[in-house]
Biopython code that builds the backbone (N, CA, C, O; Angstrom):
import numpy as np
from Bio.PDB.StructureBuilder import StructureBuilder

atoms = [
    (1, "UNK", "N", (0.924, 12.264, 0.872)),
    (1, "UNK", "CA", (1.427, 11.017, 0.356)),
    (1, "UNK", "C", (1.396, 9.928, 1.427)),
    (1, "UNK", "O", (1.686, 8.765, 1.144)),
    (2, "UNK", "N", (1.049, 10.301, 2.639)),
    (2, "UNK", "CA", (1.028, 9.310, 3.718)),
    (2, "UNK", "C", (-0.124, 8.330, 3.524)),
    (2, "UNK", "O", (-1.100, 8.637, 2.839)),
    (3, "UNK", "N", (-0.006, 7.155, 4.129)),
    (3, "UNK", "CA", (-1.033, 6.113, 4.078)),
    (3, "UNK", "C", (-1.354, 5.698, 2.648)),
    (3, "UNK", "O", (-2.521, 5.508, 2.306)),
    (4, "UNK", "N", (-0.338, 5.556, 1.817)),
    (4, "UNK", "CA", (-0.521, 5.118, 0.444)),
    (4, "UNK", "C", (0.282, 3.847, 0.212)),
    (4, "UNK", "O", (1.445, 3.762, 0.607)),
    (5, "UNK", "N", (-0.337, 2.862, -0.427)),
    (5, "UNK", "CA", (0.340, 1.602, -0.741)),
    (5, "UNK", "C", (1.194, 1.803, -1.984)),
    (5, "UNK", "O", (0.713, 2.320, -2.992)),
    (6, "UNK", "N", (2.473, 1.394, -1.917)),
    (6, "UNK", "CA", (3.359, 1.555, -3.059)),
    (6, "UNK", "C", (3.051, 0.563, -4.174)),
    (6, "UNK", "O", (3.379, 0.823, -5.331)),
    (7, "UNK", "N", (2.429, -0.565, -3.851)),
    (7, "UNK", "CA", (2.157, -1.591, -4.856)),
    (7, "UNK", "C", (0.830, -1.330, -5.562)),
    (7, "UNK", "O", (0.780, -1.290, -6.791)),
    (8, "UNK", "N", (-0.241, -1.152, -4.797)),
    (8, "UNK", "CA", (-1.576, -1.003, -5.396)),
    (8, "UNK", "C", (-1.981, 0.455, -5.594)),
    (8, "UNK", "O", (-2.894, 0.740, -6.370)),
    (9, "UNK", "N", (-1.320, 1.375, -4.908)),
    (9, "UNK", "CA", (-1.684, 2.787, -5.018)),
    (9, "UNK", "C", (-2.902, 3.155, -4.207)),
    (9, "UNK", "O", (-3.458, 4.238, -4.392)),
    (10, "UNK", "N", (-3.340, 2.270, -3.300)),
    (10, "UNK", "CA", (-4.532, 2.523, -2.489)),
    (10, "UNK", "C", (-4.297, 3.708, -1.561)),
    (10, "UNK", "O", (-3.248, 3.810, -0.926)),
    (11, "UNK", "N", (-5.282, 4.603, -1.487)),
    (11, "UNK", "CA", (-5.219, 5.787, -0.641)),
    (11, "UNK", "C", (-6.442, 5.829, 0.252)),
    (11, "UNK", "O", (-7.403, 5.099, 0.009)),
    (12, "UNK", "N", (-6.431, 6.674, 1.294)),
    (12, "UNK", "CA", (-7.597, 6.760, 2.173)),
    (12, "UNK", "C", (-8.860, 7.174, 1.413)),
    (12, "UNK", "O", (-8.813, 7.957, 0.465)),
    (13, "UNK", "N", (-9.985, 6.623, 1.864)),
    (13, "UNK", "CA", (-11.289, 7.004, 1.316)),
    (13, "UNK", "C", (-11.993, 7.862, 2.367)),
    (13, "UNK", "O", (-11.665, 7.793, 3.551)),
    (14, "UNK", "N", (-12.946, 8.658, 1.937)),
    (14, "UNK", "CA", (-13.638, 9.554, 2.849)),
    (14, "UNK", "C", (-15.127, 9.274, 2.828)),
    (14, "UNK", "O", (-15.689, 8.875, 1.808)),
    (15, "UNK", "N", (-15.751, 9.488, 3.967)),
    (15, "UNK", "CA", (-17.180, 9.247, 4.077)),
    (15, "UNK", "C", (-17.751, 9.997, 5.266)),
    (15, "UNK", "O", (-17.218, 11.029, 5.674)),
    (16, "UNK", "N", (-18.822, 9.483, 5.811)),
    (16, "UNK", "CA", (-19.497, 10.133, 6.923)),
    (16, "UNK", "C", (-19.593, 9.224, 8.136)),
    (16, "UNK", "O", (-19.829, 8.023, 8.007)),
    (17, "UNK", "N", (-19.405, 9.814, 9.334)),
    (17, "UNK", "CA", (-19.848, 9.169, 10.567)),
    (17, "UNK", "C", (-21.342, 9.444, 10.624)),
    (17, "UNK", "O", (-21.757, 10.586, 10.429)),
    (18, "UNK", "N", (-22.144, 8.452, 10.880)),
    (18, "UNK", "CA", (-23.583, 8.669, 10.992)),
    (18, "UNK", "C", (-23.994, 8.272, 12.407)),
    (18, "UNK", "O", (-23.931, 7.101, 12.779)),
    (19, "UNK", "N", (-24.413, 9.259, 13.185)),
    (19, "UNK", "CA", (-24.780, 9.009, 14.572)),
    (19, "UNK", "C", (-26.179, 8.404, 14.656)),
    (19, "UNK", "O", (-26.874, 8.256, 13.651)),
    (20, "UNK", "N", (-26.566, 8.062, 15.867)),
    (20, "UNK", "CA", (-27.901, 7.502, 16.094)),
    (20, "UNK", "C", (-28.994, 8.456, 15.618)),
    (20, "UNK", "O", (-30.025, 8.022, 15.104)),
    (21, "UNK", "N", (-28.763, 9.766, 15.794)),
    (21, "UNK", "CA", (-29.744, 10.760, 15.358)),
    (21, "UNK", "C", (-29.579, 11.135, 13.887)),
    (21, "UNK", "O", (-30.241, 12.052, 13.400)),
    (22, "UNK", "N", (-28.708, 10.437, 13.189)),
    (22, "UNK", "CA", (-28.417, 10.636, 11.763)),
    (22, "UNK", "C", (-27.731, 11.950, 11.441)),
    (22, "UNK", "O", (-27.822, 12.430, 10.311)),
    (23, "UNK", "N", (-27.043, 12.545, 12.415)),
    (23, "UNK", "CA", (-26.178, 13.695, 12.106)),
    (23, "UNK", "C", (-24.931, 13.136, 11.437)),
    (23, "UNK", "O", (-24.396, 12.115, 11.867)),
    (24, "UNK", "N", (-24.475, 13.797, 10.397)),
    (24, "UNK", "CA", (-23.322, 13.298, 9.652)),
    (24, "UNK", "C", (-22.117, 14.221, 9.821)),
    (24, "UNK", "O", (-22.222, 15.438, 9.667)),
    (25, "UNK", "N", (-20.979, 13.621, 10.139)),
    (25, "UNK", "CA", (-19.721, 14.354, 10.165)),
    (25, "UNK", "C", (-18.724, 13.568, 9.314)),
    (25, "UNK", "O", (-18.834, 12.349, 9.182)),
    (26, "UNK", "N", (-17.768, 14.264, 8.748)),
    (26, "UNK", "CA", (-16.835, 13.615, 7.825)),
    (26, "UNK", "C", (-15.870, 12.706, 8.580)),
    (26, "UNK", "O", (-15.474, 13.004, 9.707)),
    (27, "UNK", "N", (-15.501, 11.613, 7.958)),
    (27, "UNK", "CA", (-14.523, 10.683, 8.520)),
    (27, "UNK", "C", (-13.623, 10.171, 7.413)),
    (27, "UNK", "O", (-13.836, 10.453, 6.233)),
    (28, "UNK", "N", (-12.618, 9.416, 7.814)),
    (28, "UNK", "CA", (-11.613, 8.946, 6.868)),
    (28, "UNK", "C", (-11.416, 7.448, 7.069)),
    (28, "UNK", "O", (-11.220, 6.991, 8.195)),
    (29, "UNK", "N", (-11.466, 6.689, 5.985)),
    (29, "UNK", "CA", (-11.212, 5.245, 6.016)),
    (29, "UNK", "C", (-9.765, 5.038, 5.592)),
    (29, "UNK", "O", (-9.442, 5.113, 4.407)),
    (30, "UNK", "N", (-8.884, 4.773, 6.576)),
    (30, "UNK", "CA", (-7.467, 4.612, 6.261)),
    (30, "UNK", "C", (-7.180, 3.248, 5.664)),
    (30, "UNK", "O", (-7.899, 2.281, 5.915)),
    (31, "UNK", "N", (-6.122, 3.182, 4.872)),
    (31, "UNK", "CA", (-5.656, 1.944, 4.258)),
    (31, "UNK", "C", (-4.785, 1.217, 5.280)),
    (31, "UNK", "O", (-4.046, 1.855, 6.029)),
    (32, "UNK", "N", (-4.866, -0.107, 5.315)),
    (32, "UNK", "CA", (-4.076, -0.912, 6.245)),
    (32, "UNK", "C", (-2.643, -1.026, 5.710)),
    (32, "UNK", "O", (-2.284, -2.026, 5.089)),
    (33, "UNK", "N", (-1.828, 0.010, 5.956)),
    (33, "UNK", "CA", (-0.476, 0.083, 5.411)),
    (33, "UNK", "C", (0.531, -0.433, 6.429)),
    (33, "UNK", "O", (0.516, -0.036, 7.595)),
    (34, "UNK", "N", (1.406, -1.324, 5.971)),
    (34, "UNK", "CA", (2.459, -1.908, 6.806)),
    (34, "UNK", "C", (3.812, -1.612, 6.164)),
    (34, "UNK", "O", (3.919, -1.504, 4.943)),
    (35, "UNK", "N", (4.841, -1.483, 6.996)),
    (35, "UNK", "CA", (6.222, -1.406, 6.477)),
    (35, "UNK", "C", (6.734, -2.837, 6.420)),
    (35, "UNK", "O", (6.788, -3.518, 7.444)),
    (36, "UNK", "N", (7.109, -3.297, 5.238)),
    (36, "UNK", "CA", (7.496, -4.684, 5.048)),
    (36, "UNK", "C", (8.846, -4.725, 4.341)),
    (36, "UNK", "O", (9.099, -3.947, 3.421)),
    (37, "UNK", "N", (9.704, -5.636, 4.775)),
    (37, "UNK", "CA", (11.056, -5.758, 4.230)),
    (37, "UNK", "C", (11.151, -7.052, 3.438)),
    (37, "UNK", "O", (10.862, -8.128, 3.962)),
    (38, "UNK", "N", (11.554, -6.950, 2.178)),
    (38, "UNK", "CA", (11.653, -8.112, 1.293)),
    (38, "UNK", "C", (13.082, -8.251, 0.786)),
    (38, "UNK", "O", (13.766, -7.254, 0.557)),
    (39, "UNK", "N", (13.526, -9.482, 0.614)),
    (39, "UNK", "CA", (14.819, -9.755, -0.015)),
    (39, "UNK", "C", (14.598, -9.865, -1.514)),
    (39, "UNK", "O", (13.751, -10.634, -1.969)),
    (40, "UNK", "N", (15.363, -9.092, -2.283)),
    (40, "UNK", "CA", (15.260, -9.120, -3.741)),
    (40, "UNK", "C", (16.566, -9.694, -4.291)),
    (40, "UNK", "O", (17.589, -9.010, -4.300)),
    (41, "UNK", "N", (16.531, -10.959, -4.755)),
    (41, "UNK", "CA", (17.770, -11.604, -5.222)),
    (41, "UNK", "C", (18.458, -10.892, -6.384)),
    (41, "UNK", "O", (19.687, -10.844, -6.440)),
    (42, "UNK", "N", (17.670, -10.335, -7.317)),
    (42, "UNK", "CA", (18.285, -9.683, -8.476)),
    (42, "UNK", "C", (19.071, -8.434, -8.082)),
    (42, "UNK", "O", (20.073, -8.107, -8.719)),
    (43, "UNK", "N", (18.626, -7.737, -7.040)),
    (43, "UNK", "CA", (19.344, -6.559, -6.560)),
    (43, "UNK", "C", (20.410, -6.927, -5.536)),
    (43, "UNK", "O", (21.349, -6.166, -5.298)),
    (44, "UNK", "N", (20.254, -8.097, -4.937)),
    (44, "UNK", "CA", (21.195, -8.541, -3.914)),
    (44, "UNK", "C", (21.072, -7.780, -2.614)),
    (44, "UNK", "O", (22.052, -7.649, -1.881)),
    (45, "UNK", "N", (19.883, -7.271, -2.312)),
    (45, "UNK", "CA", (19.673, -6.506, -1.077)),
    (45, "UNK", "C", (18.213, -6.565, -0.642)),
    (45, "UNK", "O", (17.341, -7.036, -1.373)),
    (46, "UNK", "N", (17.976, -6.067, 0.577)),
    (46, "UNK", "CA", (16.607, -5.964, 1.073)),
    (46, "UNK", "C", (15.983, -4.669, 0.559)),
    (46, "UNK", "O", (16.670, -3.675, 0.326)),
    (47, "UNK", "N", (14.666, -4.709, 0.390)),
    (47, "UNK", "CA", (13.892, -3.544, -0.028)),
    (47, "UNK", "C", (12.770, -3.367, 0.978)),
    (47, "UNK", "O", (12.048, -4.318, 1.277)),
    (48, "UNK", "N", (12.616, -2.161, 1.503)),
    (48, "UNK", "CA", (11.539, -1.874, 2.443)),
    (48, "UNK", "C", (10.427, -1.154, 1.700)),
    (48, "UNK", "O", (10.662, -0.122, 1.071)),
    (49, "UNK", "N", (9.223, -1.691, 1.770)),
    (49, "UNK", "CA", (8.071, -1.114, 1.079)),
    (49, "UNK", "C", (6.974, -0.766, 2.065)),
    (49, "UNK", "O", (6.844, -1.397, 3.114)),
    (50, "UNK", "N", (6.180, 0.248, 1.720)),
    (50, "UNK", "CA", (4.958, 0.549, 2.473)),
    (50, "UNK", "C", (3.816, -0.073, 1.680)),
    (50, "UNK", "O", (3.397, 0.465, 0.655)),
    (51, "UNK", "N", (3.318, -1.200, 2.155)),
    (51, "UNK", "CA", (2.312, -1.944, 1.401)),
    (51, "UNK", "C", (1.072, -2.187, 2.244)),
    (51, "UNK", "O", (1.144, -2.326, 3.465)),
    (52, "UNK", "N", (-0.064, -2.236, 1.566)),
    (52, "UNK", "CA", (-1.319, -2.571, 2.218)),
    (52, "UNK", "C", (-1.432, -4.090, 2.303)),
    (52, "UNK", "O", (-0.623, -4.816, 1.725)),
    (53, "UNK", "N", (-2.438, -4.558, 3.023)),
    (53, "UNK", "CA", (-2.674, -5.998, 3.126)),
    (53, "UNK", "C", (-2.927, -6.580, 1.736)),
    (53, "UNK", "O", (-2.461, -7.681, 1.439)),
    (54, "UNK", "N", (-3.650, -5.868, 0.889)),
    (54, "UNK", "CA", (-3.883, -6.306, -0.489)),
    (54, "UNK", "C", (-2.575, -6.312, -1.277)),
    (54, "UNK", "O", (-2.364, -7.188, -2.116)),
    (55, "UNK", "N", (-1.697, -5.344, -1.016)),
    (55, "UNK", "CA", (-0.400, -5.299, -1.688)),
    (55, "UNK", "C", (0.483, -6.481, -1.321)),
    (55, "UNK", "O", (1.226, -6.986, -2.164)),
    (56, "UNK", "N", (0.409, -6.930, -0.067)),
    (56, "UNK", "CA", (1.171, -8.098, 0.377)),
    (56, "UNK", "C", (0.693, -9.340, -0.373)),
    (56, "UNK", "O", (1.503, -10.169, -0.791)),
    (57, "UNK", "N", (-0.614, -9.464, -0.540)),
    (57, "UNK", "CA", (-1.170, -10.594, -1.291)),
    (57, "UNK", "C", (-0.743, -10.535, -2.760)),
    (57, "UNK", "O", (-0.477, -11.569, -3.372)),
    (58, "UNK", "N", (-0.679, -9.341, -3.315)),
    (58, "UNK", "CA", (-0.241, -9.170, -4.698)),
    (58, "UNK", "C", (1.209, -9.621, -4.862)),
    (58, "UNK", "O", (1.552, -10.284, -5.841)),
    (59, "UNK", "N", (2.056, -9.257, -3.899)),
    (59, "UNK", "CA", (3.465, -9.674, -3.948)),
    (59, "UNK", "C", (3.573, -11.189, -3.829)),
    (59, "UNK", "O", (4.405, -11.807, -4.493)),
    (60, "UNK", "N", (2.735, -11.792, -2.984)),
    (60, "UNK", "CA", (2.745, -13.249, -2.849)),
    (60, "UNK", "C", (2.360, -13.930, -4.167)),
    (60, "UNK", "O", (2.919, -14.970, -4.516)),
    (61, "UNK", "N", (1.412, -13.346, -4.891)),
    (61, "UNK", "CA", (0.947, -13.944, -6.149)),
    (61, "UNK", "C", (1.949, -13.733, -7.286)),
    (61, "UNK", "O", (2.329, -14.686, -7.965)),
    (62, "UNK", "N", (2.375, -12.481, -7.492)),
    (62, "UNK", "CA", (3.212, -12.138, -8.649)),
    (62, "UNK", "C", (4.693, -12.335, -8.401)),
    (62, "UNK", "O", (5.453, -12.565, -9.342)),
    (63, "UNK", "N", (5.117, -12.247, -7.141)),
    (63, "UNK", "CA", (6.532, -12.335, -6.815)),
    (63, "UNK", "C", (7.146, -10.954, -6.658)),
    (63, "UNK", "O", (6.744, -10.000, -7.324)),
    (64, "UNK", "N", (8.127, -10.863, -5.766)),
    (64, "UNK", "CA", (8.745, -9.569, -5.467)),
    (64, "UNK", "C", (9.516, -9.020, -6.665)),
    (64, "UNK", "O", (9.595, -7.804, -6.837)),
    (65, "UNK", "N", (10.082, -9.892, -7.495)),
    (65, "UNK", "CA", (10.848, -9.437, -8.668)),
    (65, "UNK", "C", (9.963, -8.644, -9.630)),
    (65, "UNK", "O", (10.356, -7.575, -10.098)),
    (66, "UNK", "N", (8.768, -9.168, -9.925)),
    (66, "UNK", "CA", (7.855, -8.509, -10.858)),
    (66, "UNK", "C", (7.353, -7.186, -10.284)),
    (66, "UNK", "O", (7.226, -6.200, -11.009)),
    (67, "UNK", "N", (7.072, -7.167, -8.988)),
    (67, "UNK", "CA", (6.573, -5.950, -8.351)),
    (67, "UNK", "C", (7.650, -4.871, -8.346)),
    (67, "UNK", "O", (7.362, -3.708, -8.631)),
    (68, "UNK", "N", (8.884, -5.244, -8.027)),
    (68, "UNK", "CA", (9.979, -4.276, -8.020)),
    (68, "UNK", "C", (10.237, -3.758, -9.436)),
    (68, "UNK", "O", (10.572, -2.587, -9.612)),
    (69, "UNK", "N", (10.087, -4.613, -10.437)),
    (69, "UNK", "CA", (10.249, -4.165, -11.823)),
    (69, "UNK", "C", (9.199, -3.102, -12.167)),
    (69, "UNK", "O", (9.515, -2.123, -12.843)),
    (70, "UNK", "N", (7.961, -3.286, -11.711)),
    (70, "UNK", "CA", (6.911, -2.284, -11.938)),
    (70, "UNK", "C", (7.226, -0.974, -11.224)),
    (70, "UNK", "O", (7.023, 0.106, -11.778)),
    (71, "UNK", "N", (7.728, -1.074, -9.982)),
    (71, "UNK", "CA", (8.088, 0.133, -9.232)),
    (71, "UNK", "C", (9.197, 0.900, -9.942)),
    (71, "UNK", "O", (9.171, 2.129, -10.002)),
    (72, "UNK", "N", (10.181, 0.163, -10.484)),
    (72, "UNK", "CA", (11.267, 0.811, -11.216)),
    (72, "UNK", "C", (10.749, 1.479, -12.479)),
    (72, "UNK", "O", (11.191, 2.576, -12.822)),
    (73, "UNK", "N", (9.817, 0.834, -13.176)),
    (73, "UNK", "CA", (9.259, 1.405, -14.407)),
    (73, "UNK", "C", (8.512, 2.701, -14.117)),
    (73, "UNK", "O", (8.531, 3.628, -14.927)),
    (74, "UNK", "N", (7.853, 2.763, -12.959)),
    (74, "UNK", "CA", (7.138, 3.977, -12.565)),
    (74, "UNK", "C", (8.067, 5.054, -12.016)),
    (74, "UNK", "O", (7.674, 6.212, -11.872)),
    (75, "UNK", "N", (9.312, 4.658, -11.710)),
    (75, "UNK", "CA", (10.279, 5.604, -11.170)),
    (75, "UNK", "C", (10.070, 5.860, -9.694)),
    (75, "UNK", "O", (10.501, 6.889, -9.175)),
    (76, "UNK", "N", (9.416, 4.943, -9.014)),
    (76, "UNK", "CA", (9.137, 5.113, -7.587)),
    (76, "UNK", "C", (10.325, 4.668, -6.750)),
    (76, "UNK", "O", (11.025, 3.719, -7.102)),
    (77, "UNK", "N", (10.542, 5.346, -5.665)),
    (77, "UNK", "CA", (11.653, 5.029, -4.775)),
    (77, "UNK", "C", (11.246, 3.886, -3.845)),
    (77, "UNK", "O", (10.131, 3.880, -3.324)),
    (78, "UNK", "N", (12.136, 2.928, -3.637)),
    (78, "UNK", "CA", (11.823, 1.798, -2.768)),
    (78, "UNK", "C", (12.987, 1.476, -1.877)),
    (78, "UNK", "O", (12.910, 0.548, -1.072)),
]
sb = StructureBuilder()
sb.init_structure("model")
sb.init_model(0)
sb.init_chain("A")
sb.init_seg("    ")
for serial, (resi, resn, name, xyz) in enumerate(atoms, 1):
    if name == "N":
        sb.init_residue(resn, " ", resi, " ")
    sb.init_atom(name, np.array(xyz, "f"), 0.0, 1.0, " ", f" {name:<3s}", serial, name[0])
structure = sb.get_structure()
């Protein structure tokens, strides 16, 4: 469950390291996950979320109230 965005659900992707000689070994593309603290007026408290850079932009567009409502509907802990 590590490296997962709580807002977008983004998880690590997997692929190959390709060397100069074209030997391939497996690698992992991690999500840019940050711990971010938001004030939620309806709850009257701060909420700490693990969000990706895309998730932060989503919160800026939709608002923290709408995002927290979605998290509650999914039953996710925040």
